[in-house]
C-alpha positions in Angstrom: -1.2 9.5 -11.4 0.2 6.2 -10.8 2.4 3.8 -12.8 2.6 -0.1 -12.9 5.7 -2.1 -13.6 6.2 -6.0 -13.5 9.6 -7.3 -12.5 11.0 -10.8 -12.2 9.7 -11.2 -8.5 7.3 -8.5 -7.8 4.8 -5.9 -9.4 5.7 -2.3 -8.6 2.9 0.4 -8.3 4.0 4.1 -7.8 1.5 6.6 -6.8 2.5 10.2 -7.7 0.7 13.1 -5.7 -0.7 15.5 -8.2 -2.7 17.6 -5.9 -2.3 21.1 -4.8 1.0 22.0 -3.1 2.4 21.3 -0.8 2.7 17.7 -2.4 3.7 14.5 -0.8 6.6 12.2 -1.9 5.8 9.3 -4.2 4.4 6.1 -2.5 5.9 2.9 -3.9 4.1 -0.5 -3.6 5.9 -3.6 -4.3 3.6 -6.5 -4.5 5.4 -9.9 -3.8 4.1 -13.5 -3.6 3.6 -13.3 0.1 3.5 -9.6 1.1 3.2 -6.0 0.2 5.8 -3.3 0.9 4.8 0.3 1.1 7.8 2.8 0.9 7.8 6.7 0.8 10.7 8.9 1.1 10.6 11.2 4.2 12.4 14.5 3.4 12.7 15.5 7.1 14.9 12.5 7.9 16.2 12.0 4.3 15.4 8.3 4.5 13.0 5.8 2.9 10.3 4.5 5.4 9.1 1.1 4.6 6.3 -1.0 6.0 5.4 -4.6 5.3 1.8 -5.8 5.1 0.8 -9.4 5.0 -1.7 -10.3 2.2 -4.3 -10.8 5.0 -3.5 -7.2 6.2 -4.0 -6.0 2.5 -7.3 -7.8 2.2 -8.5 -6.2 5.4 -7.4 -2.8 4.2 -9.5 -3.2 1.0 -12.6 -4.3 2.8 -12.1 -1.6 5.4 -12.1 1.2 2.7 -15.9 0.6 2.1 -17.1 0.1 5.6 -18.4 2.6 8.3 -16.6 3.0 11.6 -16.5 -0.1 13.7 -14.6 -3.4 14.5 -14.7 -6.2 11.9 -13.5 -9.6 11.2 -13.6 -11.2 7.7 -14.8 -14.8 8.2 -13.3 -17.6 6.0 -15.5 -18.9 3.2 -16.2 -22.2 5.1 -17.8 -20.6 8.1 
């Protein structure tokens, strides 16, 4: 299950783990104009862990999900 909310400066997507126990904590993605942040609460440290991805990294991640093992580079449209 997931939710989508639009705020003033970003869109917020929350991914809820509905699989079999043990379940993972929710994953929260904040989509800003220039980056995406991914946050998940870590119950072992009792802290929220956050990473920031550039839009280029998000593009590469999306492409990588549909490719076999290997090393790739996305070429700009003008090449």
